[in-house]
A tleap script that builds the chain and sets N, CA, C and O, in Angstrom:
source leaprc.protein.ff14SB
mol = sequence {
  NMET ARG ILE LEU LEU SER LEU LEU THR VAL
  ILE PHE LEU PHE GLY CYS ALA SER GLN GLY
  VAL ARG TYR THR TYR GLU GLU ILE LYS ASN
  TYR PRO PRO ASP ILE GLN GLU ARG ILE ALA
  LYS GLY GLU ILE ALA LEU GLY MET THR LYS
  GLU GLN VAL ARG TYR ALA TRP GLY PRO PRO
  SER SER THR ARG ILE LEU THR PRO GLU LYS
  GLY LYS GLN ARG GLU GLU TRP ILE TYR SER
  SER SER LEU GLY LEU LEU LYS SER ARG LEU
  ILE PHE ILE ASP GLY LYS LEU THR TYR ILE
  ILE SER ASN GLU GLN ARG ILE VAL SER GLU
  CASP
}
set mol.1.N position { 219.066 222.208 -70.604 }
set mol.1.CA position { 218.032 222.355 -70.391 }
set mol.1.C position { 216.890 221.562 -70.508 }
set mol.1.O position { 215.822 221.684 -69.908 }
set mol.2.N position { 217.305 220.533 -71.548 }
set mol.2.CA position { 216.578 219.571 -72.175 }
set mol.2.C position { 217.123 218.536 -70.906 }
set mol.2.O position { 216.399 217.572 -70.655 }
set mol.3.N position { 217.873 218.644 -70.428 }
set mol.3.CA position { 218.428 217.531 -69.241 }
set mol.3.C position { 217.478 217.853 -68.009 }
set mol.3.O position { 216.939 217.031 -67.268 }
set mol.4.N position { 217.397 219.209 -67.961 }
set mol.4.CA position { 216.359 219.453 -66.630 }
set mol.4.C position { 215.056 219.308 -66.550 }
set mol.4.O position { 214.392 219.096 -65.535 }
set mol.5.N position { 214.631 219.448 -67.849 }
set mol.5.CA position { 213.149 219.325 -67.906 }
set mol.5.C position { 213.247 217.715 -67.500 }
set mol.5.O position { 212.849 217.154 -66.480 }
set mol.6.N position { 213.834 217.248 -68.515 }
set mol.6.CA position { 213.872 215.791 -68.526 }
set mol.6.C position { 213.715 214.913 -66.878 }
set mol.6.O position { 212.994 213.953 -66.612 }
set mol.7.N position { 214.844 215.796 -65.823 }
set mol.7.CA position { 215.089 215.035 -64.727 }
set mol.7.C position { 213.706 215.296 -63.837 }
set mol.7.O position { 213.120 214.523 -63.080 }
set mol.8.N position { 213.442 216.493 -64.159 }
set mol.8.CA position { 211.835 217.415 -63.275 }
set mol.8.C position { 210.685 216.308 -63.800 }
set mol.8.O position { 209.885 215.991 -62.919 }
set mol.9.N position { 210.509 215.738 -64.982 }
set mol.9.CA position { 209.640 215.047 -65.001 }
set mol.9.C position { 209.761 213.790 -64.758 }
set mol.9.O position { 208.692 213.282 -64.422 }
set mol.10.N position { 211.005 212.790 -64.807 }
set mol.10.CA position { 210.970 211.726 -63.976 }
set mol.10.C position { 210.786 211.776 -62.450 }
set mol.10.O position { 210.352 210.774 -61.882 }
set mol.11.N position { 211.109 212.950 -61.711 }
set mol.11.CA position { 211.186 212.962 -60.076 }
set mol.11.C position { 209.307 213.364 -60.294 }
set mol.11.O position { 208.507 212.989 -59.437 }
set mol.12.N position { 208.963 213.958 -61.236 }
set mol.12.CA position { 207.485 214.256 -60.642 }
set mol.12.C position { 206.646 212.772 -60.869 }
set mol.12.O position { 206.053 212.414 -59.851 }
set mol.13.N position { 206.519 211.930 -61.956 }
set mol.13.CA position { 206.409 211.177 -62.431 }
set mol.13.C position { 206.388 209.649 -60.977 }
set mol.13.O position { 205.591 208.908 -60.400 }
set mol.14.N position { 207.821 209.960 -61.039 }
set mol.14.CA position { 208.227 208.916 -59.681 }
set mol.14.C position { 207.607 209.479 -58.443 }
set mol.14.O position { 207.270 208.473 -57.818 }
set mol.15.N position { 207.269 210.533 -57.739 }
set mol.15.CA position { 206.516 211.351 -57.219 }
set mol.15.C position { 205.340 210.655 -57.035 }
set mol.15.O position { 205.111 209.887 -56.101 }
set mol.16.N position { 204.589 210.942 -57.952 }
set mol.16.CA position { 203.134 210.672 -58.263 }
set mol.16.C position { 203.115 209.010 -58.202 }
set mol.16.O position { 202.123 208.503 -57.680 }
set mol.17.N position { 203.884 208.370 -58.573 }
set mol.17.CA position { 203.815 206.797 -58.851 }
set mol.17.C position { 203.520 206.313 -57.129 }
set mol.17.O position { 202.531 205.716 -56.704 }
set mol.18.N position { 204.639 206.757 -56.403 }
set mol.18.CA position { 204.922 206.423 -54.999 }
set mol.18.C position { 203.691 206.369 -53.852 }
set mol.18.O position { 203.530 205.695 -52.835 }
set mol.19.N position { 202.731 207.646 -54.673 }
set mol.19.CA position { 201.304 207.856 -53.545 }
set mol.19.C position { 200.621 206.554 -53.400 }
set mol.19.O position { 200.296 206.042 -52.329 }
set mol.20.N position { 200.367 205.892 -55.015 }
set mol.20.CA position { 199.526 204.841 -55.180 }
set mol.20.C position { 198.437 205.117 -54.924 }
set mol.20.O position { 198.101 206.215 -54.483 }
set mol.21.N position { 197.384 203.808 -55.240 }
set mol.21.CA position { 195.971 203.833 -54.467 }
set mol.21.C position { 195.899 202.846 -52.665 }
set mol.21.O position { 196.235 201.734 -52.257 }
set mol.22.N position { 195.362 203.886 -52.181 }
set mol.22.CA position { 195.094 203.480 -50.689 }
set mol.22.C position { 193.939 202.751 -50.724 }
set mol.22.O position { 194.159 201.962 -49.805 }
set mol.23.N position { 192.770 202.449 -51.187 }
set mol.23.CA position { 191.932 201.607 -51.394 }
set mol.23.C position { 190.729 201.744 -52.467 }
set mol.23.O position { 190.794 202.597 -53.352 }
set mol.24.N position { 189.497 200.760 -52.333 }
set mol.24.CA position { 188.767 200.695 -54.102 }
set mol.24.C position { 187.692 201.101 -53.303 }
set mol.24.O position { 187.702 201.201 -52.076 }
set mol.25.N position { 186.518 201.389 -54.268 }
set mol.25.CA position { 185.566 202.091 -53.871 }
set mol.25.C position { 184.903 200.621 -52.915 }
set mol.25.O position { 184.673 200.917 -51.742 }
set mol.26.N position { 184.644 199.398 -53.221 }
set mol.26.CA position { 184.193 198.283 -52.887 }
set mol.26.C position { 184.515 198.669 -51.103 }
set mol.26.O position { 183.720 198.996 -50.221 }
set mol.27.N position { 186.048 198.461 -51.061 }
set mol.27.CA position { 186.303 198.764 -49.364 }
set mol.27.C position { 185.756 200.057 -48.540 }
set mol.27.O position { 186.017 200.214 -47.348 }
set mol.28.N position { 185.113 200.802 -49.162 }
set mol.28.CA position { 184.639 201.827 -48.275 }
set mol.28.C position { 183.433 202.318 -48.684 }
set mol.28.O position { 183.046 203.479 -48.550 }
set mol.29.N position { 182.810 201.347 -49.218 }
set mol.29.CA position { 181.250 201.733 -49.792 }
set mol.29.C position { 180.036 201.704 -48.667 }
set mol.29.O position { 178.996 202.361 -48.622 }
set mol.30.N position { 180.415 200.976 -48.024 }
set mol.30.CA position { 179.797 200.412 -46.630 }
set mol.30.C position { 179.950 201.677 -45.211 }
set mol.30.O position { 179.432 201.487 -44.111 }
set mol.31.N position { 180.519 202.544 -45.465 }
set mol.31.CA position { 181.055 203.647 -44.614 }
set mol.31.C position { 179.958 204.562 -44.619 }
set mol.31.O position { 179.378 204.626 -45.703 }
set mol.32.N position { 179.474 205.356 -43.618 }
set mol.32.CA position { 178.518 206.479 -43.972 }
set mol.32.C position { 179.167 207.596 -44.790 }
set mol.32.O position { 180.332 207.946 -44.603 }
set mol.33.N position { 178.320 208.167 -45.753 }
set mol.33.CA position { 179.038 209.146 -47.012 }
set mol.33.C position { 179.846 210.144 -46.388 }
set mol.33.O position { 180.875 210.230 -47.059 }
set mol.34.N position { 179.885 211.148 -45.176 }
set mol.34.CA position { 180.870 212.016 -44.698 }
set mol.34.C position { 182.150 211.052 -44.794 }
set mol.34.O position { 182.867 211.287 -45.767 }
set mol.35.N position { 182.551 210.029 -43.971 }
set mol.35.CA position { 183.662 209.217 -44.085 }
set mol.35.C position { 184.332 208.709 -45.340 }
set mol.35.O position { 185.538 208.888 -45.508 }
set mol.36.N position { 183.534 208.038 -46.283 }
set mol.36.CA position { 183.791 208.316 -47.535 }
set mol.36.C position { 184.404 209.468 -48.545 }
set mol.36.O position { 185.175 209.310 -49.491 }
set mol.37.N position { 183.777 210.739 -48.008 }
set mol.37.CA position { 184.264 211.716 -48.515 }
set mol.37.C position { 185.527 212.037 -47.898 }
set mol.37.O position { 186.472 212.402 -48.597 }
set mol.38.N position { 185.625 211.927 -46.605 }
set mol.38.CA position { 186.831 212.315 -45.865 }
set mol.38.C position { 188.115 211.526 -46.760 }
set mol.38.O position { 189.029 212.015 -47.425 }
set mol.39.N position { 187.784 210.226 -46.490 }
set mol.39.CA position { 188.693 209.191 -47.128 }
set mol.39.C position { 188.927 209.803 -48.570 }
set mol.39.O position { 190.031 210.319 -48.741 }
set mol.40.N position { 188.313 209.812 -49.301 }
set mol.40.CA position { 188.550 210.353 -50.802 }
set mol.40.C position { 189.476 211.823 -50.842 }
set mol.40.O position { 190.322 212.021 -51.715 }
set mol.41.N position { 189.215 212.648 -49.926 }
set mol.41.CA position { 189.822 213.545 -49.700 }
set mol.41.C position { 191.399 213.669 -48.927 }
set mol.41.O position { 192.255 214.553 -48.947 }
set mol.42.N position { 191.325 212.484 -48.329 }
set mol.42.CA position { 192.696 212.378 -47.638 }
set mol.42.C position { 192.843 212.728 -46.154 }
set mol.42.O position { 193.849 212.485 -45.488 }
set mol.43.N position { 191.621 213.386 -45.666 }
set mol.43.CA position { 191.342 214.010 -44.428 }
set mol.43.C position { 191.063 213.010 -43.440 }
set mol.43.O position { 190.375 212.030 -43.728 }
set mol.44.N position { 191.542 213.182 -42.302 }
set mol.44.CA position { 190.972 212.402 -40.797 }
set mol.44.C position { 190.282 213.148 -39.956 }
set mol.44.O position { 190.125 214.369 -39.970 }
set mol.45.N position { 189.878 212.360 -39.225 }
set mol.45.CA position { 188.817 213.218 -38.034 }
set mol.45.C position { 188.611 212.314 -36.588 }
set mol.45.O position { 188.490 211.090 -36.537 }
set mol.46.N position { 188.607 212.988 -35.769 }
set mol.46.CA position { 188.365 212.084 -34.575 }
set mol.46.C position { 187.080 211.297 -34.907 }
set mol.46.O position { 186.106 211.721 -35.529 }
set mol.47.N position { 187.317 209.701 -34.212 }
set mol.47.CA position { 186.541 208.847 -34.114 }
set mol.47.C position { 186.479 207.711 -35.350 }
set mol.47.O position { 185.785 206.694 -35.388 }
set mol.48.N position { 187.450 208.224 -36.367 }
set mol.48.CA position { 187.600 207.102 -37.089 }
set mol.48.C position { 188.137 206.087 -36.773 }
set mol.48.O position { 188.651 206.036 -35.656 }
set mol.49.N position { 188.197 204.890 -37.693 }
set mol.49.CA position { 188.682 203.577 -37.377 }
set mol.49.C position { 190.018 204.031 -37.652 }
set mol.49.O position { 190.433 205.146 -37.967 }
set mol.50.N position { 190.832 202.513 -37.399 }
set mol.50.CA position { 192.310 202.511 -37.833 }
set mol.50.C position { 192.501 202.396 -39.373 }
set mol.50.O position { 193.328 202.988 -40.066 }
set mol.51.N position { 191.328 201.293 -39.841 }
set mol.51.CA position { 190.875 201.061 -41.212 }
set mol.51.C position { 190.867 202.395 -42.047 }
set mol.51.O position { 191.604 202.663 -42.996 }
set mol.52.N position { 189.815 203.223 -41.460 }
set mol.52.CA position { 189.741 204.295 -42.055 }
set mol.52.C position { 190.829 205.296 -42.358 }
set mol.52.O position { 191.102 205.860 -43.417 }
set mol.53.N position { 191.349 205.370 -41.234 }
set mol.53.CA position { 192.856 206.053 -41.336 }
set mol.53.C position { 193.527 205.693 -42.405 }
set mol.53.O position { 193.922 206.493 -43.254 }
set mol.54.N position { 193.698 204.500 -42.438 }
set mol.54.CA position { 194.667 203.685 -42.872 }
set mol.54.C position { 194.236 204.299 -44.553 }
set mol.54.O position { 195.102 204.741 -45.309 }
set mol.55.N position { 193.189 204.242 -44.818 }
set mol.55.CA position { 192.592 204.395 -46.455 }
set mol.55.C position { 192.574 205.962 -46.864 }
set mol.55.O position { 192.764 206.433 -47.985 }
set mol.56.N position { 192.292 206.654 -45.633 }
set mol.56.CA position { 192.705 207.935 -45.801 }
set mol.56.C position { 194.344 208.441 -46.009 }
set mol.56.O position { 194.832 209.053 -46.958 }
set mol.57.N position { 194.896 208.020 -44.941 }
set mol.57.CA position { 196.712 208.546 -45.568 }
set mol.57.C position { 197.044 207.236 -45.634 }
set mol.57.O position { 198.237 207.393 -45.371 }
set mol.58.N position { 196.947 206.218 -45.759 }
set mol.58.CA position { 198.207 205.010 -46.166 }
set mol.58.C position { 198.509 204.991 -44.714 }
set mol.58.O position { 198.092 205.734 -43.825 }
set mol.59.N position { 199.507 203.755 -44.651 }
set mol.59.CA position { 199.956 203.101 -43.743 }
set mol.59.C position { 201.013 204.224 -42.694 }
set mol.59.O position { 201.842 204.915 -43.285 }
set mol.60.N position { 200.928 204.297 -41.556 }
set mol.60.CA position { 201.694 205.157 -41.027 }
set mol.60.C position { 203.342 204.972 -41.229 }
set mol.60.O position { 203.578 204.071 -42.034 }
set mol.61.N position { 204.652 205.673 -40.635 }
set mol.61.CA position { 205.578 205.603 -40.763 }
set mol.61.C position { 206.044 204.714 -39.790 }
set mol.61.O position { 206.933 203.942 -40.148 }
set mol.62.N position { 205.623 204.650 -38.593 }
set mol.62.CA position { 205.410 203.758 -37.473 }
set mol.62.C position { 204.576 203.466 -36.532 }
set mol.62.O position { 203.797 204.408 -36.388 }
set mol.63.N position { 204.265 202.219 -35.492 }
set mol.63.CA position { 203.532 202.095 -34.765 }
set mol.63.C position { 204.015 201.858 -33.495 }
set mol.63.O position { 205.211 201.598 -33.359 }
set mol.64.N position { 203.222 201.910 -32.471 }
set mol.64.CA position { 203.728 201.212 -30.952 }
set mol.64.C position { 202.387 201.265 -30.727 }
set mol.64.O position { 201.566 202.000 -31.276 }
set mol.65.N position { 202.117 199.977 -29.413 }
set mol.65.CA position { 201.519 199.954 -28.629 }
set mol.65.C position { 201.530 200.773 -27.253 }
set mol.65.O position { 202.551 200.811 -26.566 }
set mol.66.N position { 200.468 201.363 -26.918 }
set mol.66.CA position { 200.942 202.171 -26.054 }
set mol.66.C position { 200.065 201.253 -24.340 }
set mol.66.O position { 199.024 200.599 -24.399 }
set mol.67.N position { 200.756 201.467 -23.239 }
set mol.67.CA position { 199.974 201.226 -22.115 }
set mol.67.C position { 198.859 201.193 -21.798 }
set mol.67.O position { 198.334 202.305 -21.744 }
set mol.68.N position { 198.206 200.319 -21.540 }
set mol.68.CA position { 196.627 200.357 -21.480 }
set mol.68.C position { 196.125 201.210 -20.475 }
set mol.68.O position { 196.800 201.421 -19.467 }
set mol.69.N position { 194.965 201.748 -20.644 }
set mol.69.CA position { 194.863 202.627 -19.581 }
set mol.69.C position { 193.441 202.609 -19.047 }
set mol.69.O position { 192.763 202.765 -20.063 }
set mol.70.N position { 192.795 202.528 -18.235 }
set mol.70.CA position { 191.425 201.754 -17.553 }
set mol.70.C position { 191.066 200.553 -18.264 }
set mol.70.O position { 189.882 200.269 -18.444 }
set mol.71.N position { 191.945 199.879 -18.651 }
set mol.71.CA position { 191.487 198.438 -19.507 }
set mol.71.C position { 191.252 198.225 -20.545 }
set mol.71.O position { 190.753 197.241 -21.090 }
set mol.72.N position { 191.900 199.948 -21.206 }
set mol.72.CA position { 191.298 200.103 -22.804 }
set mol.72.C position { 192.457 200.090 -23.493 }
set mol.72.O position { 193.423 200.606 -22.930 }
set mol.73.N position { 192.617 199.605 -24.626 }
set mol.73.CA position { 193.715 199.270 -25.587 }
set mol.73.C position { 194.257 200.631 -26.185 }
set mol.73.O position { 193.277 201.312 -26.484 }
set mol.74.N position { 195.265 201.196 -26.433 }
set mol.74.CA position { 196.028 202.308 -26.862 }
set mol.74.C position { 197.375 201.951 -27.876 }
set mol.74.O position { 198.420 201.353 -27.621 }
set mol.75.N position { 196.994 202.436 -28.834 }
set mol.75.CA position { 198.033 202.243 -29.723 }
set mol.75.C position { 198.377 203.996 -30.668 }
set mol.75.O position { 197.554 204.878 -30.912 }
set mol.76.N position { 199.668 203.966 -30.953 }
set mol.76.CA position { 199.856 205.634 -31.479 }
set mol.76.C position { 200.502 205.024 -32.998 }
set mol.76.O position { 201.121 203.996 -33.275 }
set mol.77.N position { 200.070 206.098 -33.742 }
set mol.77.CA position { 200.415 206.046 -35.144 }
set mol.77.C position { 201.379 206.921 -35.298 }
set mol.77.O position { 201.143 207.975 -34.707 }
set mol.78.N position { 202.383 206.890 -35.868 }
set mol.78.CA position { 203.419 208.230 -36.428 }
set mol.78.C position { 203.453 208.430 -37.931 }
set mol.78.O position { 203.590 207.478 -38.700 }
set mol.79.N position { 203.312 209.836 -38.380 }
set mol.79.CA position { 203.256 210.091 -39.930 }
set mol.79.C position { 204.138 210.923 -39.996 }
set mol.79.O position { 204.013 212.010 -39.433 }
set mol.80.N position { 205.482 210.515 -40.867 }
set mol.80.CA position { 206.692 211.549 -40.773 }
set mol.80.C position { 206.713 211.590 -42.266 }
set mol.80.O position { 206.240 210.869 -43.145 }
set mol.81.N position { 207.448 212.716 -42.248 }
set mol.81.CA position { 207.842 213.297 -44.050 }
set mol.81.C position { 209.195 212.239 -44.181 }
set mol.81.O position { 209.757 211.458 -43.413 }
set mol.82.N position { 209.325 212.536 -45.153 }
set mol.82.CA position { 210.666 211.540 -46.225 }
set mol.82.C position { 211.695 211.909 -45.261 }
set mol.82.O position { 212.558 211.114 -44.890 }
set mol.83.N position { 211.580 213.462 -44.738 }
set mol.83.CA position { 213.257 213.459 -44.160 }
set mol.83.C position { 213.160 213.513 -42.783 }
set mol.83.O position { 213.978 214.163 -42.132 }
set mol.84.N position { 211.964 212.713 -42.099 }
set mol.84.CA position { 211.643 211.707 -40.842 }
set mol.84.C position { 211.260 213.108 -39.684 }
set mol.84.O position { 211.315 212.998 -38.459 }
set mol.85.N position { 210.981 214.040 -40.232 }
set mol.85.CA position { 210.513 215.149 -39.557 }
set mol.85.C position { 208.983 214.789 -38.982 }
set mol.85.O position { 208.081 214.501 -39.769 }
set mol.86.N position { 208.803 214.827 -37.708 }
set mol.86.CA position { 207.356 214.227 -37.585 }
set mol.86.C position { 206.314 215.337 -37.972 }
set mol.86.O position { 206.450 216.553 -37.840 }
set mol.87.N position { 205.395 214.744 -38.408 }
set mol.87.CA position { 204.153 215.548 -39.240 }
set mol.87.C position { 203.020 215.843 -38.067 }
set mol.87.O position { 202.708 216.878 -37.479 }
set mol.88.N position { 202.239 213.617 -37.935 }
set mol.88.CA position { 201.640 213.743 -37.163 }
set mol.88.C position { 201.741 212.490 -36.164 }
set mol.88.O position { 202.488 211.525 -36.330 }
set mol.89.N position { 201.036 212.641 -35.316 }
set mol.89.CA position { 201.298 211.756 -34.123 }
set mol.89.C position { 199.673 210.967 -33.896 }
set mol.89.O position { 199.051 211.932 -33.453 }
set mol.90.N position { 198.709 209.861 -33.940 }
set mol.90.CA position { 197.440 209.776 -33.564 }
set mol.90.C position { 197.658 208.592 -32.462 }
set mol.90.O position { 198.551 207.754 -32.333 }
set mol.91.N position { 196.550 208.853 -31.769 }
set mol.91.CA position { 196.121 207.928 -30.971 }
set mol.91.C position { 195.040 207.369 -30.625 }
set mol.91.O position { 194.342 207.889 -29.754 }
set mol.92.N position { 194.718 206.315 -31.172 }
set mol.92.CA position { 193.698 205.318 -30.919 }
set mol.92.C position { 193.437 204.758 -29.783 }
set mol.92.O position { 194.353 204.052 -29.360 }
set mol.93.N position { 192.259 204.840 -28.966 }
set mol.93.CA position { 191.651 204.048 -28.226 }
set mol.93.C position { 190.535 203.093 -28.341 }
set mol.93.O position { 189.364 203.416 -28.541 }
set mol.94.N position { 191.007 201.827 -28.192 }
set mol.94.CA position { 190.404 200.879 -28.419 }
set mol.94.C position { 189.832 200.744 -29.768 }
set mol.94.O position { 188.677 200.340 -29.896 }
set mol.95.N position { 190.515 201.035 -30.723 }
set mol.95.CA position { 190.483 201.331 -32.259 }
set mol.95.C position { 189.943 202.529 -32.977 }
set mol.95.O position { 189.843 202.573 -34.203 }
set mol.96.N position { 189.569 203.582 -32.100 }
set mol.96.CA position { 189.458 204.590 -32.790 }
set mol.96.C position { 189.936 205.986 -32.265 }
set mol.96.O position { 190.212 206.297 -31.106 }
set mol.97.N position { 189.965 206.733 -33.376 }
set mol.97.CA position { 191.121 207.803 -33.320 }
set mol.97.C position { 190.529 208.973 -32.194 }
set mol.97.O position { 189.620 209.759 -32.463 }
set mol.98.N position { 191.131 208.917 -31.096 }
set mol.98.CA position { 190.571 209.891 -30.003 }
set mol.98.C position { 191.546 211.353 -29.945 }
set mol.98.O position { 191.079 212.478 -29.769 }
set mol.99.N position { 193.333 210.951 -30.183 }
set mol.99.CA position { 193.924 212.700 -29.851 }
set mol.99.C position { 194.464 212.273 -31.426 }
set mol.99.O position { 194.696 211.220 -32.019 }
set mol.100.N position { 194.520 213.676 -31.722 }
set mol.100.CA position { 195.671 214.028 -32.861 }
set mol.100.C position { 196.725 215.079 -32.423 }
set mol.100.O position { 196.247 216.090 -31.908 }
set mol.101.N position { 197.934 215.025 -32.524 }
set mol.101.CA position { 198.921 215.914 -32.388 }
set mol.101.C position { 199.399 216.072 -34.069 }
set mol.101.O position { 199.680 215.071 -34.728 }
set mol.102.N position { 199.431 217.006 -34.457 }
set mol.102.CA position { 199.856 217.274 -35.508 }
set mol.102.C position { 199.860 218.625 -36.202 }
set mol.102.O position { 199.016 219.430 -35.809 }
set mol.103.N position { 200.810 219.053 -37.324 }
set mol.103.CA position { 201.092 220.339 -38.297 }
set mol.103.C position { 200.303 220.266 -39.584 }
set mol.103.O position { 200.116 221.223 -40.335 }
set mol.104.N position { 199.813 218.905 -39.782 }
set mol.104.CA position { 199.032 218.108 -40.911 }
set mol.104.C position { 197.907 219.207 -41.180 }
set mol.104.O position { 197.192 219.788 -40.363 }
set mol.105.N position { 197.965 219.325 -42.631 }
set mol.105.CA position { 196.619 220.284 -43.128 }
set mol.105.C position { 195.463 219.520 -43.128 }
set mol.105.O position { 194.407 220.067 -42.812 }
set mol.106.N position { 195.491 217.937 -43.535 }
set mol.106.CA position { 194.314 217.184 -44.345 }
set mol.106.C position { 193.574 216.736 -42.766 }
set mol.106.O position { 192.960 215.682 -42.607 }
set mol.107.N position { 193.745 217.571 -41.894 }
set mol.107.CA position { 192.757 217.027 -41.008 }
set mol.107.C position { 191.592 217.865 -40.529 }
set mol.107.O position { 191.691 219.081 -40.363 }
set mol.108.N position { 190.567 217.227 -40.327 }
set mol.108.CA position { 189.064 217.791 -39.735 }
set mol.108.C position { 188.985 217.553 -38.804 }
set mol.108.O position { 189.265 216.421 -38.410 }
set mol.109.N position { 188.462 218.751 -37.812 }
set mol.109.CA position { 188.189 218.148 -36.751 }
set mol.109.C position { 186.744 217.609 -36.576 }
set mol.109.O position { 186.037 217.738 -37.576 }
set mol.110.N position { 186.075 216.926 -35.301 }
set mol.110.CA position { 184.936 216.756 -35.777 }
set mol.110.C position { 184.023 217.588 -35.075 }
set mol.110.O position { 184.271 218.202 -34.037 }
set mol.111.N position { 182.844 217.569 -35.768 }
set mol.111.CA position { 181.567 218.503 -35.492 }
set mol.111.C position { 181.180 218.448 -33.978 }
set mol.111.O position { 180.221 219.100 -33.563 }
savepdb mol mol.pdb
quit
């Protein structure tokens, strides 16, 4: 029983440590209050910049540049679980989050 409890404690501590701090207050203080709140809650929304999404969710699992459309830069970010299962696919057009395809719970829609 003691070994099991010790093992669970180590797993919990390792899991918490791997989350890490994604931003400091100084980095987000100039954003509008609603964006600061979303970042603090780990939520994303349409219209956020790549930097704001990175502060909210951390770095993506992978990225790729998509074929430009109508002269606009397009980039795809993939966030997947540790098992490699797709959770969220984010599309940025000219640096703004434009499309979200996800089964993730931390997403807030633009009002």
